[in-house]
Phi, psi and omega in degrees: 000132181281177185296323179293320178297323179294322177288326174303316181291320176301312182295318180297326179293316175297315183297318181302317179294314184289318182292323179289316183292337183252018180305323185293337182261359178263155178250356172236135190231165176203161173285137180265104183268333186083005178273136168257116182261151169214165182228156185301327184287000174274355187229159169283167180300327182286312185285339180293327180055225179256020183296340184242032177297336182256011178141163185281346169243127186219168177271118178284318181197167180228131177295128180305137176069005177281175186303318180295321178297319179293336179273001177087011179282138182228164177302138180098342176298137174275152179250102184274329182204147173241111189063236180261003184263118178282137180291337179285354174258353181287150177234155179289148175264099182064232181270356181292147179291162179300333176308320182294322177295317179295319178299317180299322178293319177295313185295332181273001182281149176232155180072191177305134185270116181264121180237152169245116182257158175235127176220126181062029179082359182247136179274145174212143181274139179225137175246129183243128172266091186262133178289158179278156176202175175299143181275121177196136170272124188241134180202157170274132178263134183285082179207143181271356181286158186268068184226161171216159182202160176219136177251017182091349179231319183242137172248121180240136172241128181293145180304317183301327179281313182298320185294335180266348186272144168288172179299319178294319179295321177297323178296320179295316179299314180294320182298322177298313180293323176295327176301318176300317183293313181298320182274002174055044184296318183298316178298314185292322178291319179298316179296331180272359179071026182280134180265153174252190176066216184302313183287346177285354182269004188231146170054225182300321179303313181296315182301313183285325176296322177289322179302316183289330176294319178293320178297319180294322176298315181295318179296328185301326183290328178287321179295320177297313181298319179300329182270007176088009175274153171285116183299345178296346178290342179289304177297328178298321179296314184291344176264353181282167178300317181293318179298320179294321179290317179294332180286354172100347179056218182292341186254019181291154176295148178290351178278355179244136171293166175292156177306321180294322178293324179293320178299316180294321181297314182287329174296320177296321178297316179299319184284333190262322190241136179274333179216183187259016184303322181294332177276318182296329183293344182274354186298330182256014178255118179300148174295143181291153185260359182283000000 
């Protein structure tokens, strides 16, 4: 496994724990298999090597002790079919890799998950009893910058950030991005006509973009606690050297509080609220237009 693959597995291991433990606070769900999928179209002919000897959609890695591991699925297995849908009939959605189409088919499955795997050129049927969890496609992004992001469907952590983070720090980073997903920030901002990027730094756009960052920080401590982490690792991260660097330092966007302010905010959340009900209740309330 290459360095990017090792970080993919680290992140997937954290995600499997967090997505499963927080299923009750999410409104979109999927079976948690523990499989990390990839597709041939994500690589050049040289870098793909023999990773796709068993098919154009394959298992990159499997989270230890997850449902797929218990079913005997291993890295390198090809994925020939999900339920009754053959992967060789799947098509890409726009510019997204075929992996995303396969993930959507997996995430939309209910009940025991029926797969057709290929190993050594031979197909075999496998049934997985996968527990439910929050629906999210999780991946390491090939970038050395200290960033992570969520668009309401995909959670990405940049390689440069994951590679420097401890396991607890990676959990805090993931919990913040999962907070955006749980609180449905992308949908709510889009419905309110809020802009990102350059125009997101001004006026109402800036106010609401900063509001959702603060909400995600606050939500993160509840998501961590639900998954059995000590929520105190959140303020500790924002006070750490990595947290301060990831927070942007002197050049941070105005839509983000300073790392020290973020540490204080999550400490206040830990001290004040026992659960996330006060945050979850806002999901169906439109952002104000003033």
